C-alpha atoms as one frame of an Amber mdcrd trajectory, in Angstrom:
protein
  17.768 -21.076  38.617  18.284 -19.599  35.087  15.919 -22.367  33.315  13.413
 -21.745  36.079  13.271 -17.862  35.734  13.123 -18.539  31.774  10.501 -21.068
  32.305   8.298 -18.931  34.561   8.516 -16.040  32.101   7.113 -18.378  29.327
   4.471 -19.551  31.197   3.439 -15.917  32.319   3.648 -14.940  28.709   1.589
 -17.729  27.721  -1.287 -16.885  30.254  -1.158 -13.025  29.217  -1.818 -13.710
  25.556  -4.380 -16.521  26.497  -6.271 -14.184  28.668  -5.775 -11.543  26.239
  -7.244 -13.541  23.483 -10.117 -14.986  25.610 -11.106 -11.609  26.965 -11.042
 -10.152  23.702 -13.287 -12.997  22.297 -15.863 -12.131  24.961 -16.122  -8.476
  24.263 -18.712  -7.019  21.691 -17.519  -4.732  18.963 -18.321  -0.981  19.308
 -20.773   0.885  17.407 -17.841   2.736  15.747 -15.775  -0.502  14.838 -19.085
  -2.249  13.430 -19.804   0.848  11.318 -16.339   1.030   9.969 -16.504  -2.193
   8.614 -20.011  -1.874   6.879 -19.405  -1.737   2.695 -20.993   0.579   0.667
 -24.778   0.416  -0.482 -24.525  -0.765  -4.177 -27.312  -0.264  -6.798 -25.911
  -1.565  -9.847 -26.988  -5.315 -10.304 -25.339  -5.716 -14.121 -21.555  -5.645
 -13.837 -21.499  -4.903 -17.708 -23.335  -1.591 -17.003 -20.750  -0.339 -14.062
 -18.275   1.874 -15.642 -15.879   0.828 -12.695 -15.471  -2.628 -14.612 -15.301
  -0.968 -17.940 -12.407   1.105 -16.887 -10.545  -2.020 -15.505 -10.635  -3.584
 -19.059 -10.030  -0.266 -20.919  -6.678  -1.437 -22.592  -8.315  -4.669 -23.601
  -8.241  -5.916 -27.221 -10.559  -4.217 -29.625 -12.556  -7.455 -30.081 -13.246
  -7.851 -26.425 -15.775  -6.234 -24.241 -13.913  -4.003 -21.562 -16.720  -4.447
 -19.050 -16.493  -8.155 -19.308 -12.703  -8.196 -19.143 -12.526  -6.171 -15.898
 -15.322  -8.183 -14.370 -13.494 -11.272 -14.773 -10.343  -9.374 -13.458 -12.229
  -8.124 -10.500 -13.671 -11.766  -9.649 -10.281 -13.353 -10.005  -9.142 -11.241
  -7.094 -12.212 -12.154  -5.073 -12.443 -15.789  -5.530  -8.857 -16.821  -5.501
  -7.028 -16.998  -2.281  -3.957 -14.734  -1.960  -4.525 -13.140  -5.105  -4.025
  -9.283  -4.468  -3.574  -7.821  -7.896  -5.215  -7.541 -11.232  -3.909  -9.731
 -13.601  -3.281  -7.715 -17.079  -0.886 -10.261 -18.358  -3.669 -12.568 -19.695
  -3.809 -12.610 -23.361  -6.037  -9.700 -24.818  -6.119  -7.675 -21.547  -3.378
  -5.143 -22.341  -3.422  -4.825 -26.262  -3.995  -0.885 -26.229  -1.534  -0.617
 -23.321   0.241   2.936 -23.535   3.869   3.084 -22.487   4.819   6.432 -23.174
   5.350   9.076 -20.640   2.347  11.375 -20.104   4.210  14.563 -21.165   3.965
  12.650 -24.877   0.212  11.978 -24.857  -0.973  15.253 -26.183   2.169  17.266
 -25.514   0.422  20.737 -26.361  -1.711  20.018 -23.206   0.586  22.093 -20.945
   1.765  24.685 -23.534   1.094  28.371 -23.192  -1.799  28.455 -25.673  -3.135
  24.868 -25.762  -6.055  25.687 -27.948  -4.072  27.114 -30.613  -1.710  24.212
 -30.620  -4.877  21.703 -30.362  -6.132  23.640 -33.600  -2.843  23.056 -35.256
  -2.960  19.261 -34.404  -6.529  19.138 -35.689  -5.524  16.678 -38.679  -3.982
  14.312 -36.282  -6.702  14.871 -33.336  -9.520  14.357 -35.761  -8.393  11.437
 -37.596  -6.964   9.272 -34.684  -6.459   5.590 -35.831  -5.683   2.438 -34.102
  -5.476   2.200 -30.537  -5.875   5.912 -30.038  -9.201   5.897 -31.867 -10.316
   2.796 -29.935  -9.500   4.444 -26.356 -11.237   7.786 -27.309 -14.211   5.794
 -28.466 -14.310   3.640 -25.301 -13.880   6.777 -23.085 -16.908   8.629 -24.607
 -19.066   5.501 -23.836 -17.535   5.252 -20.469 -18.750   8.907 -19.910 -22.127
   7.828 -20.097 -22.087   5.056 -17.961 -23.167   4.973 -14.310 -20.069   4.402
 -11.923 -19.680   2.406  -8.649 -16.429   1.758  -7.046 -16.082  -1.739  -6.593
 -12.473  -1.633  -5.195 -13.962  -1.378  -1.201 -12.245  -4.147   0.767  -9.754
  -5.171  -2.409  -6.381  -4.991  -2.032  -5.671  -4.340  -5.900  -5.046  -1.078
  -7.775  -6.594  -0.709 -11.351  -4.657   0.551 -14.011  -5.346   4.212 -14.839
  -2.925   5.138 -17.477  -5.049   4.535 -20.606  -8.263   6.226 -19.154  -5.977
   9.256 -18.261  -4.639   9.480 -21.885  -8.175   8.794 -23.440  -9.334  11.697
 -21.453  -6.807  14.115 -23.019  -7.970  12.805 -26.489 -11.423  13.468 -25.697
 -10.902  17.388 -24.501  -8.254  18.312 -27.082 -10.477  16.508 -29.947 -13.404
  19.058 -28.768 -11.250  22.140 -28.898  -9.502  21.357 -32.263 -13.070  21.421
 -33.731 -14.390  24.513 -31.752 -14.235  26.153 -28.485 -17.782  25.655 -27.560
 -17.456  21.925 -28.094 -14.232  21.898 -26.005 -15.776  23.643 -23.233 -19.028
  21.375 -23.341 -16.569  18.519 -23.248 -14.553  20.039 -20.233 -17.737  20.662
 -18.584 -19.114  16.895 -18.751 -15.371  15.534 -18.119 -15.525  17.687 -14.679
 -18.941  16.622 -13.661 -17.775  12.756 -14.428 -14.542  13.062 -12.203 -16.161
  14.961  -9.638 -18.841  12.405  -8.936 -16.298   9.966  -8.886 -14.237  12.002
  -6.289 -17.490  12.362  -4.309 -18.394   8.625  -4.333 -14.971   6.955  -4.371
 -14.720   3.929  -1.780 -11.002   3.619  -2.127  -8.097   5.894  -2.154  -7.061
   4.968  -5.515 -10.060   6.276  -7.144  -9.993   9.335  -4.912  -6.495  10.169
  -6.411  -7.008   9.391 -10.060 -10.228  11.621  -9.841  -8.000  14.383  -8.488
  -5.524  13.703 -10.874  -7.941  14.293 -14.114  -9.429  17.256 -12.295  -5.996
  18.869 -11.722  -5.270  18.310 -15.303  -8.374  19.984 -16.675  -7.825  22.969
 -14.262  -4.467  23.458 -15.676  -5.798  23.604 -19.287  -8.709  25.743 -17.998
  -6.242  28.243 -16.296  -4.188  28.510 -19.380  -7.336  29.448 -21.431  -8.257
  32.124 -18.807  -4.603  33.571 -18.649  -4.868  34.411 -22.289  -5.030  38.081
 -23.313  -8.300  37.560 -25.269 -10.699  34.894 -23.894 -13.492  33.522 -25.612
 -16.861  34.393 -24.151 -17.864  30.805 -23.625 -14.815  30.241 -21.502 -15.685
  32.839 -19.187 -19.316  32.122 -19.057 -18.904  28.392 -18.460 -15.752  28.454
 -15.972 -18.193  29.263 -12.814 -20.133  26.114 -13.335 -17.328  23.840 -14.185
 -15.069  24.910 -11.243 -16.978  25.650  -8.096 -15.017  24.841  -4.887 -15.398
  21.365  -3.439 -18.403  20.177  -1.526 -18.072  18.526   1.675 -18.934  14.868
   0.061 -16.070  15.496  -2.457 -13.586  16.553   0.390 -14.433  13.706   2.730
 -12.063  10.730   3.179 -14.727   8.735   4.884 -14.951   5.686   2.316 -11.046
   5.186   1.700 -10.560   5.563   5.608 -13.236   2.747   5.884 -11.622   0.812
   3.026  -8.183   0.818   4.538  -9.750  -0.095   7.994 -11.479  -2.968   6.542
  -8.361  -4.447   4.686  -6.355  -3.956   8.234  -8.716  -5.887  10.179  -9.618
  -8.747   7.630  -6.230  -8.975   6.481  -4.910  -9.513   9.965  -7.569 -12.133
  10.589  -7.143 -13.868   6.974  -3.390 -13.533   6.692  -4.048 -12.546   3.241
  -1.736  -9.412   3.396   1.355  -9.244   1.337   4.322 -10.732   2.994   7.174
  -8.472   4.099   9.305  -9.007   0.753   6.394  -8.072  -1.190   5.310  -5.147
   0.733   8.925  -3.425   0.014   8.307  -3.289  -3.929   5.755  -0.879  -4.833
   2.932  -1.869  -7.068   3.345  -0.313 -10.385  -0.051   1.154 -10.643   0.250
   2.576  -7.113   3.556   3.981  -8.360   2.136   5.541 -11.372  -0.549   7.211
  -9.317   1.649   8.403  -6.761   4.297   9.975  -9.578   1.326  11.671 -11.464
  -0.259  12.914  -8.611   3.188  14.443  -7.134   2.649  12.353  -4.115   5.327
  10.874  -1.968   6.822   7.426  -3.619   5.781   5.272  -0.587   2.221   7.287
  -0.325   0.174   4.307  -0.663   2.475   2.072   1.642   2.148   4.719   4.407
  -1.313   4.019   4.928  -1.100   0.126   4.350  -1.322  -1.596   7.920   1.532
  -4.253   8.133   0.721  -7.735   9.090  -0.036  -8.245  12.563   2.587 -10.002
  15.045   2.092 -13.448  16.296   3.227 -15.482  18.793   3.280 -19.390  18.726
   0.934 -18.785  15.849  -1.526 -16.625  17.739  -2.175 -13.216  16.618  -1.483
 -10.524  19.259  -3.542  -7.593  17.484  -6.789  -8.278  19.317 -10.147  -6.370
  19.403  -8.572  -3.776  21.836  -6.275  -2.765  19.132  -8.898  -2.561  16.361
 -10.990  -0.433  18.675  -8.068   1.850  19.281  -7.594   2.303  15.472 -11.564
   2.493  14.838 -11.623   5.382  17.081  -8.740   6.988  15.313 -10.290   6.670
  11.987 -13.536   8.030  13.184 -11.785  10.979  14.565 -10.169  11.240  10.980
 -13.298  11.176   9.398 -14.978  13.839  11.102 -11.874  16.028  10.898 -12.013
  16.072   6.690 -15.773  16.690   6.908 -15.369  19.334   9.289 -12.878  21.083
   6.784 -10.004  20.912   9.554  -6.498  21.585   8.142  -4.817  19.260  10.526
  -5.535  15.343  10.955  -5.495  13.932  14.436  -2.832  11.458  15.095  -2.848
   8.143  16.525  -0.544   8.659  19.477  -2.809  11.562  20.477  -5.877   9.482
  20.874  -3.911   6.609  22.651  -5.369   7.850  26.112  -8.691   6.982  24.902
  -8.127   3.354  23.810  -4.806   1.855  23.801  -3.256  -1.714  23.340  -3.067
  -4.641  25.713  -0.100  -5.141  27.980   1.408  -7.976  25.569   0.807  -6.173
  22.545   2.752  -3.043  24.120   5.592  -5.418  24.784   5.813  -6.623  21.416
   4.989  -3.436  19.490   5.286  -0.203  21.880   5.010   1.980  18.895   2.028
   1.042  16.990   1.547   1.801  13.414   0.488   5.070  12.517  -0.753   5.648
   8.871   0.398   8.658   7.369  -2.588  10.167   5.403  -1.343  13.729   5.478
  -0.407  13.577   1.603  -3.961  12.571   0.545  -5.622  15.265   3.053  -3.243
  17.923   1.505  -3.835  16.660  -1.996  -7.574  17.270  -1.581  -7.032  20.779
  -0.324  -4.694  21.475  -3.312  -7.438  20.481  -5.839 -10.008  22.878  -3.844
  -7.397  25.643  -3.962  -7.006  25.104  -7.936 -11.054  25.163  -8.565 -11.170
  28.591  -6.374  -8.260  29.885  -8.243  -9.948  29.126 -11.511 -13.263  30.771
 -10.875 -11.085  33.655  -9.476  -9.515  34.223 -12.661 -12.784  34.855 -14.172
 -13.515  37.158 -11.600 -10.511  39.413 -12.086 -11.377  39.766 -15.821 -14.652
  41.389 -14.852 -14.995  45.277 -14.334 -14.727  45.997 -10.687 -15.498  49.420
  -8.814 -12.700  47.849  -6.375  -9.311  49.711  -6.804  -7.040  46.998  -5.518
  -6.841  43.341  -6.399  -6.798  42.366  -2.474  -9.726  44.019  -1.959 -11.465
  41.989  -4.501 -10.067  38.804  -3.527 -11.411  39.663  -0.073 -14.903  40.488
  -1.145 -15.462  37.807  -3.343 -16.684  35.653   0.049 -15.145  32.757   1.971
 -16.214  30.259  -0.294 -13.415  31.180  -2.576 -10.602  32.143   0.222  -7.605
  30.056   0.427  -8.620  26.527   1.937  -5.051  26.295   3.521  -5.246  29.513
   5.357  -8.717  30.645   5.508  -7.626  33.935   4.410  -8.316  35.591   0.974
  -5.973  34.355  -1.833  -2.717  36.120  -2.142  -1.813  38.557  -5.517   1.635
  38.934  -6.799   1.709  42.393  -8.532   5.332  41.603  -9.928   4.313  38.173
 -11.321   0.846  39.015 -12.176  -0.494  35.942 -10.190  -3.027  34.999  -7.888
  -2.047  31.994  -5.339  -2.654  29.932  -2.278  -0.025  29.253   0.340  -0.275
  25.662  -0.127   0.388  23.067   2.222   3.385  24.806   4.032   0.957  27.850
   4.835   3.772  30.096   4.013   3.619  32.901   1.653   6.297  32.294  -0.954
   5.401  34.982  -3.230   3.769  32.938  -5.658   6.708  30.643  -6.391   5.090
  27.680  -7.895   7.652  25.160  -6.226   5.825  25.890  -2.831   2.596  28.098
  -3.531  -0.420  27.019  -5.983  -0.359  30.101  -8.312  -1.992  30.892 -11.628
  -1.834  33.923 -13.827  -4.277  36.417 -13.730  -5.372  39.165 -16.059  -6.808
  42.287 -13.910  -9.774  44.372 -15.607 -10.715  47.586 -13.837 -13.684  49.723
 -14.331 -13.303  52.768 -16.868 -11.856  55.054 -14.094 -10.031  52.650 -11.685
  -6.537  51.824 -11.114  -4.848  48.361 -11.368  -2.600  49.123  -8.739  -2.066
  46.516  -6.397  -2.035  46.945  -2.545   1.178  45.144  -0.823   0.213  41.316
   0.085  -0.264  40.211   3.494   2.495  39.225   5.772   3.427  35.812   5.541
   1.251  33.176   7.324   2.625  30.298   8.997   1.148  27.911  11.952
């Protein structure tokens, strides 16, 4: 009797799976599903003119063309089955590799008075030799190149360490010569990386763009917090640091990229094995650490390999339609400027898994995109704070700093609360409440703060009104 029951259960499961697979095959994909799988429209036809490939090969030997090396690495991951990471170990591809901690690359970058320190380093910065000289020259060349993110639909993550170091050499070298040149380079650098932020089709490119933008903003805020600020710095900052645009804040393409990886990976079986998934990719780890994201941030958005039964994949069209609805809702949430992203379980009523899939995996994988969403908000907050540093240095008829922060306009309000930025009279800082949406008095561990020097009109007091009550939702 026992064996009969087991046999009946197996037969029932087989027919359920068979009907699930066949019914899935007969379904036409929804417009949302189809649209999410559509790749970007590329314009560049010559790979050697694309800054993406040049960036991939940035650390190549001085005798090699970085764009050619980068394109070769990209082709290897495209044509070789099972290859998911760029191979930097071949001879000549990593000759200019930087292994120092970023704190040791232009260490004066985070000093209290970076321009003064850059001037003190003038002989070293203007006579860079060897690897550093080559990286700086390549970076200047790269800034003039068009860029199209070719990582869409690929699992690999580029190595960004050298391009980040070169960006610091480029800016510091400019300021060591004269402030005007430094600001001109800072402006060009910001324009380039904000273009990458806007057009990024992968989350890796989106993150590195924010890392460099934030690095520039820390430097700019340090310049604006000096007792005496060069007029060029004050004049150019509003053009350098406007708030993020809708396109820059959108995660549309990174969402589509991750959805494409999940769908194609499930059907082709090319996702990493369970053992490999547990080990972090070194380049992702560097990105997460430098961007101050959770260590597992990139793993927490990567769909695991689908379940199977007797070699039959159990994740069907129904499952992917559920995820398509989920990603589409998240796209609309980021482009509408919503603070909170929708959750998969909240949308499960609209479209869900099949019977067998629910039995095998009652709790479907839910990607955690919150760290990346909050990072964009933090980048936007830092841009707004830099512009507000300039505003507060101008004479004003307003008697209190909070009034000035309120009257500057909603475009410069705190992106986390939708209210004016806060002012700490004791610390002489303006700040955003940050992702916890709680007023911690400008504490840099929780809030996003910058020093602010306030200039009032000839007869106005600099006294500040109390900060508003704490905000938490």
